[in-house]
PQR file of N, CA, C, O and H, with PARSE charges and radii, in Angstrom:
ATOM      1  N   UNK A   1      97.043  85.597 110.064 -0.4000 1.5000
ATOM      2  CA  UNK A   1      96.198  86.479 109.289 -0.0000 2.0000
ATOM      3  C   UNK A   1      96.742  87.898 109.402  0.5500 1.7000
ATOM      4  O   UNK A   1      97.003  88.382 110.504 -0.5500 1.4000
ATOM      5  N   UNK A   2      96.913  88.558 108.267 -0.4000 1.5000
ATOM      6  CA  UNK A   2      97.404  89.928 108.241 -0.0000 2.0000
ATOM      7  C   UNK A   2      96.252  90.914 108.296  0.5500 1.7000
ATOM      8  O   UNK A   2      95.159  90.647 107.795 -0.5500 1.4000
ATOM      9  H   UNK A   2      96.701  88.164 107.373  0.4000 1.0000
ATOM     10  N   UNK A   3      96.516  92.054 108.911 -0.4000 1.5000
ATOM     11  CA  UNK A   3      95.527  93.118 108.958 -0.0000 2.0000
ATOM     12  C   UNK A   3      95.529  93.844 107.627  0.5500 1.7000
ATOM     13  O   UNK A   3      96.591  94.133 107.076 -0.5500 1.4000
ATOM     14  H   UNK A   3      97.403  92.270 109.318  0.4000 1.0000
ATOM     15  N   UNK A   4      94.346  94.141 107.105 -0.4000 1.5000
ATOM     16  CA  UNK A   4      94.223  94.868 105.849 -0.0000 2.0000
ATOM     17  C   UNK A   4      93.494  96.175 106.104  0.5500 1.7000
ATOM     18  O   UNK A   4      92.374  96.181 106.613 -0.5500 1.4000
ATOM     19  H   UNK A   4      93.483  93.907 107.553  0.4000 1.0000
ATOM     20  N   UNK A   5      94.126  97.270 105.753 -0.4000 1.5000
ATOM     21  CA  UNK A   5      93.521  98.593 105.912 -0.0000 2.0000
ATOM     22  C   UNK A   5      92.849  99.000 104.612  0.5500 1.7000
ATOM     23  O   UNK A   5      93.421  98.837 103.535 -0.5500 1.4000
ATOM     24  H   UNK A   5      95.036  97.265 105.339  0.4000 1.0000
ATOM     25  N   UNK A   6      91.647  99.523 104.709 -0.4000 1.5000
ATOM     26  CA  UNK A   6      90.943  99.990 103.517 -0.0000 2.0000
ATOM     27  C   UNK A   6      91.671 101.176 102.880  0.5500 1.7000
ATOM     28  O   UNK A   6      91.375 101.533 101.740 -0.5500 1.4000
ATOM     29  H   UNK A   6      91.181  99.656 105.584  0.4000 1.0000
ATOM     30  N   UNK A   7      92.615 101.789 103.592 -0.4000 1.5000
ATOM     31  CA  UNK A   7      93.432 102.855 103.009 -0.0000 2.0000
ATOM     32  C   UNK A   7      94.414 102.304 101.983  0.5500 1.7000
ATOM     33  O   UNK A   7      94.990 103.067 101.208 -0.5500 1.4000
ATOM     34  H   UNK A   7      92.856 101.499 104.518  0.4000 1.0000
ATOM     35  N   UNK A   8      94.609 100.989 101.971 -0.4000 1.5000
ATOM     36  CA  UNK A   8      95.561 100.352 101.062 -0.0000 2.0000
ATOM     37  C   UNK A   8      94.933  99.890  99.756  0.5500 1.7000
ATOM     38  O   UNK A   8      95.623  99.319  98.911 -0.5500 1.4000
ATOM     39  H   UNK A   8      94.140 100.370 102.600  0.4000 1.0000
ATOM     40  N   UNK A   9      93.644 100.125  99.576 -0.4000 1.5000
ATOM     41  CA  UNK A   9      92.967  99.713  98.344 -0.0000 2.0000
ATOM     42  C   UNK A   9      93.573 100.489  97.175  0.5500 1.7000
ATOM     43  O   UNK A   9      93.717 101.710  97.239 -0.5500 1.4000
ATOM     44  H   UNK A   9      93.083 100.589 100.262  0.4000 1.0000
ATOM     45  N   UNK A  10      93.922  99.779  96.123 -0.4000 1.5000
ATOM     46  CA  UNK A  10      94.582 100.376  94.968 -0.0000 2.0000
ATOM     47  C   UNK A  10      93.571 100.800  93.899  0.5500 1.7000
ATOM     48  O   UNK A  10      92.471 100.255  93.805 -0.5500 1.4000
ATOM     49  H   UNK A  10      93.806  98.787  96.072  0.4000 1.0000
ATOM     50  N   UNK A  11      93.971 101.778  93.106 -0.4000 1.5000
ATOM     51  CA  UNK A  11      93.186 102.192  91.948 -0.0000 2.0000
ATOM     52  C   UNK A  11      93.027 100.969  91.045  0.5500 1.7000
ATOM     53  O   UNK A  11      93.984 100.226  90.830 -0.5500 1.4000
ATOM     54  H   UNK A  11      94.864 102.221  93.182  0.4000 1.0000
ATOM     55  N   UNK A  12      91.839 100.764  90.526 -0.4000 1.5000
ATOM     56  CA  UNK A  12      91.580  99.622  89.646 -0.0000 2.0000
ATOM     57  C   UNK A  12      90.950  98.437  90.350  0.5500 1.7000
ATOM     58  O   UNK A  12      90.552  97.472  89.697 -0.5500 1.4000
ATOM     59  H   UNK A  12      91.061 101.368  90.700  0.4000 1.0000
ATOM     60  N   UNK A  13      90.852  98.489  91.676 -0.4000 1.5000
ATOM     61  CA  UNK A  13      90.246  97.403  92.434 -0.0000 2.0000
ATOM     62  C   UNK A  13      88.771  97.285  92.082  0.5500 1.7000
ATOM     63  O   UNK A  13      88.052  98.284  92.058 -0.5500 1.4000
ATOM     64  H   UNK A  13      91.175  99.272  92.207  0.4000 1.0000
ATOM     65  N   UNK A  14      88.323  96.075  91.812 -0.4000 1.5000
ATOM     66  CA  UNK A  14      86.908  95.841  91.521 -0.0000 2.0000
ATOM     67  C   UNK A  14      86.133  95.788  92.828  0.5500 1.7000
ATOM     68  O   UNK A  14      86.557  95.138  93.784 -0.5500 1.4000
ATOM     69  H   UNK A  14      88.908  95.264  91.831  0.4000 1.0000
ATOM     70  N   UNK A  15      84.990  96.477  92.864 -0.4000 1.5000
ATOM     71  CA  UNK A  15      84.154  96.503  94.062 -0.0000 2.0000
ATOM     72  C   UNK A  15      82.700  96.252  93.704  0.5500 1.7000
ATOM     73  O   UNK A  15      82.261  96.501  92.581 -0.5500 1.4000
ATOM     74  H   UNK A  15      84.646  97.004  92.087  0.4000 1.0000
ATOM     75  N   UNK A  16      81.962  95.749  94.695 -0.4000 1.5000
ATOM     76  CA  UNK A  16      80.516  95.592  94.587 -0.0000 2.0000
ATOM     77  C   UNK A  16      79.911  96.519  95.631  0.5500 1.7000
ATOM     78  O   UNK A  16      80.384  96.582  96.766 -0.5500 1.4000
ATOM     79  H   UNK A  16      82.319  95.546  95.607  0.4000 1.0000
ATOM     80  N   UNK A  17      78.881  97.225  95.247 -0.4000 1.5000
ATOM     81  CA  UNK A  17      78.200  98.112  96.173 -0.0000 2.0000
ATOM     82  C   UNK A  17      77.235  97.256  96.995  0.5500 1.7000
ATOM     83  O   UNK A  17      76.371  96.574  96.445 -0.5500 1.4000
ATOM     84  H   UNK A  17      78.497  97.174  94.325  0.4000 1.0000
ATOM     85  N   UNK A  18      77.394  97.304  98.316 -0.4000 1.5000
ATOM     86  CA  UNK A  18      76.522  96.518  99.189 -0.0000 2.0000
ATOM     87  C   UNK A  18      75.082  96.988  99.035  0.5500 1.7000
ATOM     88  O   UNK A  18      74.837  98.152  98.717 -0.5500 1.4000
ATOM     89  H   UNK A  18      78.096  97.859  98.762  0.4000 1.0000
ATOM     90  N   UNK A  19      74.148  96.105  99.254 -0.4000 1.5000
ATOM     91  CA  UNK A  19      72.706  96.371  99.144 -0.0000 2.0000
ATOM     92  C   UNK A  19      72.290  96.723  97.725  0.5500 1.7000
ATOM     93  O   UNK A  19      71.257  97.362  97.526 -0.5500 1.4000
ATOM     94  H   UNK A  19      74.347  95.159  99.513  0.4000 1.0000
ATOM     95  N   UNK A  20      73.081  96.314  96.731 -0.4000 1.5000
ATOM     96  CA  UNK A  20      72.712  96.507  95.325 -0.0000 2.0000
ATOM     97  C   UNK A  20      73.469  95.479  94.496  0.5500 1.7000
ATOM     98  O   UNK A  20      74.285  94.721  95.021 -0.5500 1.4000
ATOM     99  H   UNK A  20      73.920  95.795  96.892  0.4000 1.0000
ATOM    100  N   UNK A  21      73.193  95.460  93.208 -0.4000 1.5000
ATOM    101  CA  UNK A  21      73.918  94.566  92.302 -0.0000 2.0000
ATOM    102  C   UNK A  21      74.970  95.310  91.500  0.5500 1.7000
ATOM    103  O   UNK A  21      75.552  94.751  90.570 -0.5500 1.4000
ATOM    104  H   UNK A  21      72.531  96.076  92.782  0.4000 1.0000
ATOM    105  N   UNK A  22      75.221  96.574  91.853 -0.4000 1.5000
ATOM    106  CA  UNK A  22      76.171  97.392  91.108 -0.0000 2.0000
ATOM    107  C   UNK A  22      77.607  96.955  91.375  0.5500 1.7000
ATOM    108  O   UNK A  22      77.989  96.673  92.511 -0.5500 1.4000
ATOM    109  H   UNK A  22      74.748  97.027  92.609  0.4000 1.0000
ATOM    110  N   UNK A  23      78.396  96.904  90.296 -0.4000 1.5000
ATOM    111  CA  UNK A  23      79.820  96.602  90.391 -0.0000 2.0000
ATOM    112  C   UNK A  23      80.570  97.654  89.600  0.5500 1.7000
ATOM    113  O   UNK A  23      80.081  98.154  88.587 -0.5500 1.4000
ATOM    114  H   UNK A  23      78.086  97.133  89.373  0.4000 1.0000
ATOM    115  N   UNK A  24      81.760  97.985  90.073 -0.4000 1.5000
ATOM    116  CA  UNK A  24      82.565  98.978  89.373 -0.0000 2.0000
ATOM    117  C   UNK A  24      84.022  98.876  89.785  0.5500 1.7000
ATOM    118  O   UNK A  24      84.438  97.919  90.438 -0.5500 1.4000
ATOM    119  H   UNK A  24      82.157  97.579  90.896  0.4000 1.0000
ATOM    120  N   UNK A  25      84.797  99.895  89.383 -0.4000 1.5000
ATOM    121  CA  UNK A  25      86.229  99.939  89.685 -0.0000 2.0000
ATOM    122  C   UNK A  25      86.565 101.217  90.423  0.5500 1.7000
ATOM    123  O   UNK A  25      86.038 102.284  90.108 -0.5500 1.4000
ATOM    124  H   UNK A  25      84.459 100.672  88.853  0.4000 1.0000
ATOM    125  N   UNK A  26      87.450 101.105  91.414 -0.4000 1.5000
ATOM    126  CA  UNK A  26      87.907 102.277  92.157 -0.0000 2.0000
ATOM    127  C   UNK A  26      88.796 103.105  91.231  0.5500 1.7000
ATOM    128  O   UNK A  26      89.747 102.588  90.645 -0.5500 1.4000
ATOM    129  H   UNK A  26      87.878 100.238  91.670  0.4000 1.0000
ATOM    130  N   UNK A  27      88.478 104.403  91.102 -0.4000 1.5000
ATOM    131  CA  UNK A  27      89.292 105.290  90.276 -0.0000 2.0000
ATOM    132  C   UNK A  27      90.013 106.342  91.110  0.5500 1.7000
ATOM    133  O   UNK A  27      90.940 106.993  90.626 -0.5500 1.4000
ATOM    134  H   UNK A  27      87.705 104.824  91.578  0.4000 1.0000
ATOM    135  N   UNK A  28      89.587 106.514  92.377 -0.4000 1.5000
ATOM    136  CA  UNK A  28      90.236 107.470  93.257 -0.0000 2.0000
ATOM    137  C   UNK A  28      89.920 107.108  94.708  0.5500 1.7000
ATOM    138  O   UNK A  28      88.819 106.652  95.018 -0.5500 1.4000
ATOM    139  H   UNK A  28      88.834 105.986  92.771  0.4000 1.0000
ATOM    140  N   UNK A  29      90.896 107.316  95.593 -0.4000 1.5000
ATOM    141  CA  UNK A  29      90.716 107.051  97.019 -0.0000 2.0000
ATOM    142  C   UNK A  29      90.909 108.365  97.762  0.5500 1.7000
ATOM    143  O   UNK A  29      91.913 109.051  97.572 -0.5500 1.4000
ATOM    144  H   UNK A  29      91.791 107.686  95.342  0.4000 1.0000
ATOM    145  N   UNK A  30      89.942 108.713  98.609 -0.4000 1.5000
ATOM    146  CA  UNK A  30      90.028 109.918  99.433 -0.0000 2.0000
ATOM    147  C   UNK A  30      90.266 109.477 100.873  0.5500 1.7000
ATOM    148  O   UNK A  30      89.820 108.403 101.278 -0.5500 1.4000
ATOM    149  H   UNK A  30      89.126 108.156  98.763  0.4000 1.0000
ATOM    150  N   UNK A  31      90.963 110.299 101.640 -0.4000 1.5000
ATOM    151  CA  UNK A  31      91.280 109.946 103.023 -0.0000 2.0000
ATOM    152  C   UNK A  31      90.657 110.935 103.999  0.5500 1.7000
ATOM    153  O   UNK A  31      90.443 112.105 103.680 -0.5500 1.4000
ATOM    154  H   UNK A  31      91.325 111.171 101.311  0.4000 1.0000
ATOM    155  N   UNK A  32      90.376 110.436 105.189 -0.4000 1.5000
ATOM    156  CA  UNK A  32      89.863 111.224 106.331 -0.0000 2.0000
ATOM    157  C   UNK A  32      88.506 111.843 106.039  0.5500 1.7000
ATOM    158  O   UNK A  32      88.439 113.057 105.849 -0.5500 1.4000
ATOM    159  H   UNK A  32      90.550 109.486 105.448  0.4000 1.0000
ATOM    160  N   UNK A  33      87.450 111.097 105.994 -0.4000 1.5000
ATOM    161  CA  UNK A  33      87.349 109.635 106.109 -0.0000 2.0000
ATOM    162  C   UNK A  33      87.635 108.967 104.767  0.5500 1.7000
ATOM    163  O   UNK A  33      87.510 109.587 103.711 -0.5500 1.4000
ATOM    164  H   UNK A  33      87.505 110.111 106.148  0.4000 1.0000
ATOM    165  N   UNK A  34      88.016 107.707 104.825 -0.4000 1.5000
ATOM    166  CA  UNK A  34      88.324 106.973 103.597 -0.0000 2.0000
ATOM    167  C   UNK A  34      87.050 106.743 102.801  0.5500 1.7000
ATOM    168  O   UNK A  34      86.085 106.164 103.300 -0.5500 1.4000
ATOM    169  H   UNK A  34      88.118 107.204 105.683  0.4000 1.0000
ATOM    170  N   UNK A  35      87.059 107.201 101.568 -0.4000 1.5000
ATOM    171  CA  UNK A  35      85.958 106.986 100.632 -0.0000 2.0000
ATOM    172  C   UNK A  35      86.559 106.633  99.283  0.5500 1.7000
ATOM    173  O   UNK A  35      87.733 106.894  99.022 -0.5500 1.4000
ATOM    174  H   UNK A  35      87.843 107.672 101.162  0.4000 1.0000
ATOM    175  N   UNK A  36      85.736 106.036  98.432 -0.4000 1.5000
ATOM    176  CA  UNK A  36      86.198 105.594  97.125 -0.0000 2.0000
ATOM    177  C   UNK A  36      85.328 106.187  96.029  0.5500 1.7000
ATOM    178  O   UNK A  36      84.101 106.145  96.111 -0.5500 1.4000
ATOM    179  H   UNK A  36      84.783 105.824  98.644  0.4000 1.0000
ATOM    180  N   UNK A  37      85.962 106.737  95.011 -0.4000 1.5000
ATOM    181  CA  UNK A  37      85.243 107.162  93.812 -0.0000 2.0000
ATOM    182  C   UNK A  37      85.228 105.948  92.895  0.5500 1.7000
ATOM    183  O   UNK A  37      86.278 105.431  92.514 -0.5500 1.4000
ATOM    184  H   UNK A  37      86.959 106.771  94.945  0.4000 1.0000
ATOM    185  N   UNK A  38      84.024 105.499  92.544 -0.4000 1.5000
ATOM    186  CA  UNK A  38      83.856 104.273  91.774 -0.0000 2.0000
ATOM    187  C   UNK A  38      83.271 104.611  90.409  0.5500 1.7000
ATOM    188  O   UNK A  38      82.318 105.383  90.304 -0.5500 1.4000
ATOM    189  H   UNK A  38      83.171 105.919  92.853  0.4000 1.0000
ATOM    190  N   UNK A  39      83.857 104.022  89.357 -0.4000 1.5000
ATOM    191  CA  UNK A  39      83.332 104.173  88.002 -0.0000 2.0000
ATOM    192  C   UNK A  39      82.600 102.897  87.620  0.5500 1.7000
ATOM    193  O   UNK A  39      83.108 101.790  87.800 -0.5500 1.4000
ATOM    194  H   UNK A  39      84.632 103.395  89.442  0.4000 1.0000
ATOM    195  N   UNK A  40      81.394 103.073  87.089 -0.4000 1.5000
ATOM    196  CA  UNK A  40      80.583 101.939  86.651 -0.0000 2.0000
ATOM    197  C   UNK A  40      80.723 101.746  85.151  0.5500 1.7000
ATOM    198  O   UNK A  40      81.251 102.613  84.454 -0.5500 1.4000
ATOM    199  H   UNK A  40      80.981 103.972  86.943  0.4000 1.0000
ATOM    200  N   UNK A  41      80.249 100.606  84.653 -0.4000 1.5000
ATOM    201  CA  UNK A  41      80.373 100.270  83.225 -0.0000 2.0000
ATOM    202  C   UNK A  41      79.735 101.304  82.314  0.5500 1.7000
ATOM    203  O   UNK A  41      80.177 101.481  81.179 -0.5500 1.4000
ATOM    204  H   UNK A  41      79.820  99.902  85.219  0.4000 1.0000
ATOM    205  N   UNK A  42      78.699 101.991  82.795 -0.4000 1.5000
ATOM    206  CA  UNK A  42      78.027 102.986  81.964 -0.0000 2.0000
ATOM    207  C   UNK A  42      78.743 104.343  81.954  0.5500 1.7000
ATOM    208  O   UNK A  42      78.258 105.303  81.356 -0.5500 1.4000
ATOM    209  H   UNK A  42      78.341 101.847  83.718  0.4000 1.0000
ATOM    210  N   UNK A  43      79.912 104.412  82.631 -0.4000 1.5000
ATOM    211  CA  UNK A  43      80.706 105.629  82.638 -0.0000 2.0000
ATOM    212  C   UNK A  43      80.369 106.603  83.752  0.5500 1.7000
ATOM    213  O   UNK A  43      80.994 107.659  83.861 -0.5500 1.4000
ATOM    214  H   UNK A  43      80.306 103.632  83.117  0.4000 1.0000
ATOM    215  N   UNK A  44      79.389 106.264  84.582 -0.4000 1.5000
ATOM    216  CA  UNK A  44      79.003 107.142  85.683 -0.0000 2.0000
ATOM    217  C   UNK A  44      79.929 106.912  86.874  0.5500 1.7000
ATOM    218  O   UNK A  44      80.515 105.841  87.031 -0.5500 1.4000
ATOM    219  H   UNK A  44      78.882 105.407  84.493  0.4000 1.0000
ATOM    220  N   UNK A  45      80.046 107.951  87.713 -0.4000 1.5000
ATOM    221  CA  UNK A  45      80.885 107.899  88.908 -0.0000 2.0000
ATOM    222  C   UNK A  45      80.026 108.163  90.134  0.5500 1.7000
ATOM    223  O   UNK A  45      79.036 108.892  90.074 -0.5500 1.4000
ATOM    224  H   UNK A  45      79.570 108.822  87.585  0.4000 1.0000
ATOM    225  N   UNK A  46      80.426 107.550  91.256 -0.4000 1.5000
ATOM    226  CA  UNK A  46      79.782 107.805  92.537 -0.0000 2.0000
ATOM    227  C   UNK A  46      80.809 107.579  93.639  0.5500 1.7000
ATOM    228  O   UNK A  46      81.744 106.796  93.467 -0.5500 1.4000
ATOM    229  H   UNK A  46      81.230 106.957  91.304  0.4000 1.0000
ATOM    230  N   UNK A  47      80.639 108.262  94.771 -0.4000 1.5000
ATOM    231  CA  UNK A  47      81.571 108.131  95.893 -0.0000 2.0000
ATOM    232  C   UNK A  47      80.897 107.336  97.007  0.5500 1.7000
ATOM    233  O   UNK A  47      79.742 107.585  97.351 -0.5500 1.4000
ATOM    234  H   UNK A  47      79.880 108.898  94.910  0.4000 1.0000
ATOM    235  N   UNK A  48      81.644 106.362  97.575 -0.4000 1.5000
ATOM    236  CA  UNK A  48      81.117 105.483  98.610 -0.0000 2.0000
ATOM    237  C   UNK A  48      82.064 105.413  99.795  0.5500 1.7000
ATOM    238  O   UNK A  48      83.280 105.520  99.636 -0.5500 1.4000
ATOM    239  H   UNK A  48      82.583 106.159  97.296  0.4000 1.0000
ATOM    240  N   UNK A  49      81.503 105.233 100.984 -0.4000 1.5000
ATOM    241  CA  UNK A  49      82.298 105.026 102.196 -0.0000 2.0000
ATOM    242  C   UNK A  49      82.742 103.566 102.253  0.5500 1.7000
ATOM    243  O   UNK A  49      82.203 102.715 101.546 -0.5500 1.4000
ATOM    244  H   UNK A  49      80.515 105.146 101.113  0.4000 1.0000
ATOM    245  N   UNK A  50      83.725 103.288 103.097 -0.4000 1.5000
ATOM    246  CA  UNK A  50      84.298 101.936 103.154 -0.0000 2.0000
ATOM    247  C   UNK A  50      83.267 100.873 103.507  0.5500 1.7000
ATOM    248  O   UNK A  50      83.339  99.755 102.997 -0.5500 1.4000
ATOM    249  H   UNK A  50      84.164 103.979 103.672  0.4000 1.0000
ATOM    250  N   UNK A  51      82.304 101.200 104.374 -0.4000 1.5000
ATOM    251  CA  UNK A  51      81.325 100.185 104.781 -0.0000 2.0000
ATOM    252  C   UNK A  51      80.252  99.954 103.716  0.5500 1.7000
ATOM    253  O   UNK A  51      79.418  99.062 103.872 -0.5500 1.4000
ATOM    254  H   UNK A  51      82.245 102.108 104.788  0.4000 1.0000
ATOM    255  N   UNK A  52      80.259 100.733 102.645 -0.4000 1.5000
ATOM    256  CA  UNK A  52      79.264 100.587 101.582 -0.0000 2.0000
ATOM    257  C   UNK A  52      79.748  99.733 100.420  0.5500 1.7000
ATOM    258  O   UNK A  52      78.979  99.440  99.505 -0.5500 1.4000
ATOM    259  H   UNK A  52      80.937 101.457 102.517  0.4000 1.0000
ATOM    260  N   UNK A  53      81.033  99.326 100.445 -0.4000 1.5000
ATOM    261  CA  UNK A  53      81.583  98.536  99.345 -0.0000 2.0000
ATOM    262  C   UNK A  53      82.155  97.217  99.838  0.5500 1.7000
ATOM    263  O   UNK A  53      82.565  97.074 100.990 -0.5500 1.4000
ATOM    264  H   UNK A  53      81.658  99.564 101.188  0.4000 1.0000
ATOM    265  N   UNK A  54      82.166  96.268  98.927 -0.4000 1.5000
ATOM    266  CA  UNK A  54      82.781  94.956  99.173 -0.0000 2.0000
ATOM    267  C   UNK A  54      83.853  94.774  98.105  0.5500 1.7000
ATOM    268  O   UNK A  54      83.579  94.923  96.914 -0.5500 1.4000
ATOM    269  H   UNK A  54      81.833  96.384  97.991  0.4000 1.0000
ATOM    270  N   UNK A  55      85.066  94.455  98.528 -0.4000 1.5000
ATOM    271  CA  UNK A  55      86.160  94.261  97.572 -0.0000 2.0000
ATOM    272  C   UNK A  55      85.986  92.933  96.859  0.5500 1.7000
ATOM    273  O   UNK A  55      85.829  91.896  97.504 -0.5500 1.4000
ATOM    274  H   UNK A  55      85.289  94.334  99.495  0.4000 1.0000
ATOM    275  N   UNK A  56      86.013  92.956  95.533 -0.4000 1.5000
ATOM    276  CA  UNK A  56      85.895  91.726  94.756 -0.0000 2.0000
ATOM    277  C   UNK A  56      87.263  91.241  94.305  0.5500 1.7000
ATOM    278  O   UNK A  56      87.595  90.064  94.449 -0.5500 1.4000
ATOM    279  H   UNK A  56      86.141  93.798  95.010  0.4000 1.0000
ATOM    280  N   UNK A  57      88.043  92.145  93.766 -0.4000 1.5000
ATOM    281  CA  UNK A  57      89.383  91.792  93.297 -0.0000 2.0000
ATOM    282  C   UNK A  57      90.279  92.952  93.647  0.5500 1.7000
ATOM    283  O   UNK A  57      90.211  94.015  93.031 -0.5500 1.4000
ATOM    284  H   UNK A  57      87.773  93.101  93.649  0.4000 1.0000
ATOM    285  N   UNK A  58      91.125  92.740  94.650 -0.4000 1.5000
ATOM    286  CA  UNK A  58      92.000  93.806  95.120 -0.0000 2.0000
ATOM    287  C   UNK A  58      93.303  93.778  94.341  0.5500 1.7000
ATOM    288  O   UNK A  58      93.927  92.728  94.181 -0.5500 1.4000
ATOM    289  H   UNK A  58      91.180  91.876  95.151  0.4000 1.0000
ATOM    290  N   UNK A  59      93.698  94.930  93.866 -0.4000 1.5000
ATOM    291  CA  UNK A  59      94.914  95.050  93.072 -0.0000 2.0000
ATOM    292  C   UNK A  59      96.115  95.417  93.936  0.5500 1.7000
ATOM    293  O   UNK A  59      97.009  96.126  93.474 -0.5500 1.4000
ATOM    294  H   UNK A  59      93.191  95.783  93.996  0.4000 1.0000
ATOM    295  N   UNK A  60      96.151  94.945  95.185 -0.4000 1.5000
ATOM    296  CA  UNK A  60      97.253  95.291  96.086 -0.0000 2.0000
ATOM    297  C   UNK A  60      98.550  94.699  95.569  0.5500 1.7000
ATOM    298  O   UNK A  60      98.615  93.533  95.178 -0.5500 1.4000
ATOM    299  H   UNK A  60      95.425  94.369  95.561  0.4000 1.0000
ATOM    300  N   UNK A  61      99.572  95.526  95.577 -0.4000 1.5000
ATOM    301  CA  UNK A  61     100.895  95.064  95.162 -0.0000 2.0000
ATOM    302  C   UNK A  61     101.641  94.631  96.401  0.5500 1.7000
ATOM    303  O   UNK A  61     101.841  95.428  97.318 -0.5500 1.4000
ATOM    304  H   UNK A  61      99.519  96.473  95.895  0.4000 1.0000
ATOM    305  N   UNK A  62     102.053  93.387  96.441 -0.4000 1.5000
ATOM    306  CA  UNK A  62     102.792  92.865  97.579 -0.0000 2.0000
ATOM    307  C   UNK A  62     104.230  93.338  97.483  0.5500 1.7000
ATOM    308  O   UNK A  62     104.864  93.213  96.435 -0.5500 1.4000
ATOM    309  H   UNK A  62     101.890  92.740  95.696  0.4000 1.0000
ATOM    310  N   UNK A  63     104.745  93.884  98.583 -0.4000 1.5000
ATOM    311  CA  UNK A  63     106.119  94.346  98.614 -0.0000 2.0000
ATOM    312  C   UNK A  63     107.037  93.185  98.957  0.5500 1.7000
ATOM    313  O   UNK A  63     106.674  92.305  99.737 -0.5500 1.4000
ATOM    314  H   UNK A  63     104.230  93.985  99.434  0.4000 1.0000
ATOM    315  N   UNK A  64     108.237  93.189  98.364 -0.4000 1.5000
ATOM    316  CA  UNK A  64     109.216  92.152  98.691 -0.0000 2.0000
ATOM    317  C   UNK A  64     109.697  92.347 100.118  0.5500 1.7000
ATOM    318  O   UNK A  64     109.959  93.473 100.540 -0.5500 1.4000
ATOM    319  H   UNK A  64     108.532  93.904  97.730  0.4000 1.0000
ATOM    320  N   UNK A  65     109.811  91.271 100.851 -0.4000 1.5000
ATOM    321  CA  UNK A  65     110.261  91.365 102.252 -0.0000 2.0000
ATOM    322  C   UNK A  65     111.743  91.187 102.340  0.5500 1.7000
ATOM    323  O   UNK A  65     112.306  91.234 103.434 -0.5500 1.4000
ATOM    324  H   UNK A  65     109.598  90.356 100.508  0.4000 1.0000
TER
END
């Protein structure tokens, strides 16, 4: 099992907001502390901490070894 850092989440990753039914896409990643700016279908934006989101579809690009 590989370790996955939330700092590696790519723009465009689909996320679900924990404790709600809201789903959106990451449009920006901030560091120290890591937070995500998420855009929802209605065009609104909100910023969430790593423990407030669940990754649904991660757009991580695998590097060739």
